[in-house]
N, C-alpha and C positions, 0 to 999 in steps of 0.2 A: 504494500500500500504506500500511498504518498504521505509523507509526514510533513505537516505544516511547521515551518520554523516558528518558534515561540518568541514573543516580544517580552523578554524578561525586563524587570525594572532597570537592570544594568544596561541592557541593550538600548532600551528607550532613552536612558540618560545619555549614552554616547551618541545616539542618533540626534538627540536634541542639541547637544554641544556642536555636532557637525553641522546641523541645520542652521543654528544660530551663527556659526562662523561664516556662512555664505550669505545669510540674511542680514547684510551689513546695515541696511536702513532700518532694521527692526520692524519691517512691515508685516511679518507673519507669513509671507509667501516668497518663493524663489522661482527663478526661471529654469527653462530646460537646460541651458548651458551650466547653470549652477548645479543642477541635478547630476549632470554628466561628471562634473568635478567630484561630487560626493561619491558617486559610484566608483570612480577611480580610487579615491581615498580608502574605500572599503573593499578594494580588490574585486569589484564586480565588473566583469568584462563584457560590457554592452557598448556598442558604438552609438553614435548620435542618431542613426536611423532607427535602431531598435528602441531607443528612448522615445523618439518621436512617435513610434507605433504605440508604445505604452501610454503616452499622453493622449494620443488620438482616441484610444479605447476609453480612457477616463473622460475625455471631453464629450464623447458621443453619449456618455451617460450623465450629461448635465454639468460637467466641470467647466471651469472658466479659462483654463490655459495656464494660469499660474498655479503653483504647487504649494499647498498649505502643509503644515507639519504632519497632520494626520494622513494626508495623501502621500507624503514622503515616506512615512512609516509603512503604509500599505504597499507602496512600490518597492521599498527595500525588502520587505518580507517576501514579496512575490519574486523578486530577482534572486534572493537567497534560496528560495524553494527551487527555482529553475536550475541554479548552479548545483544544488544538492542532487537533483534528479540527473543532471549531466554526469556528475561524479559517480553516482551509483550505477548508471548505465555503462560508464567507462570501465568501472571495476568489474561488472558482470561480463563485459566483453573480454577482459583480460583473464578472468577466472575460467579457463578452458574446460576444466573437469567439473565445474559448478559445485565445488565443495566449500564455498565461502572463504577460501584462502587463495592467495596468489603465491605459489611456491617458487623455488629457484628454477625448476624446470620450465614452468610457464613463463617466468620472467626472461629466461634465456631464449625461449622460442619467440617471444614478443620482440626482444632486442634484435634477434636475427631477421625477423620480418621487417624491422625498421632499418636494416642494413648494418647494424652494429655487430659485425662478425668477429671483431678482435677482442671481445669480452668473453672470458671462459667461465665455465660453471664454477671453477675455483674462485675467480674474482667475485662472482655474485655471492657465493657462500661465505667469503671472508669479509664482505662489506657489512659493517655493523648496521648501516642504515637499511639494508635490504632485509636482514634477518632471513631465516629460512622460509618463513611463511608470513604473509601479511594478511591480516583479517580485515574485513570491510570497515569496521569501526576505526581501526588504527590507520587505515588508508586516508580517512578524513582529516587526521591531525597533521 
């Protein structure tokens, strides 16, 4: 199932600080280009066109074009959810035997598919960052 990102008080506080940092005039709303800057700060990889699409969807449901804090929170949670889904799908594609782990053999196979043929099984097994098996939850960290 799809898990919705939670807006914890800590997340809300950091979103508010970020929002206020670009809402220089203190008007309570920000522009699309401000939103793009904030997405970059939060490592959310959306380009200007994707952001425009998000805003058009909002505006078609009665929005004004400017982004209030509550709208910003909703957009951030939506973008975070999309990123989680992309990460989860990527993990599933790499987990060739579908055991919820990416082991050294799968990692070696994937690297070979990407043209990385000079990395040996031993290199992978000796790399402390790889570990022998990566579980989905640790993949997110």
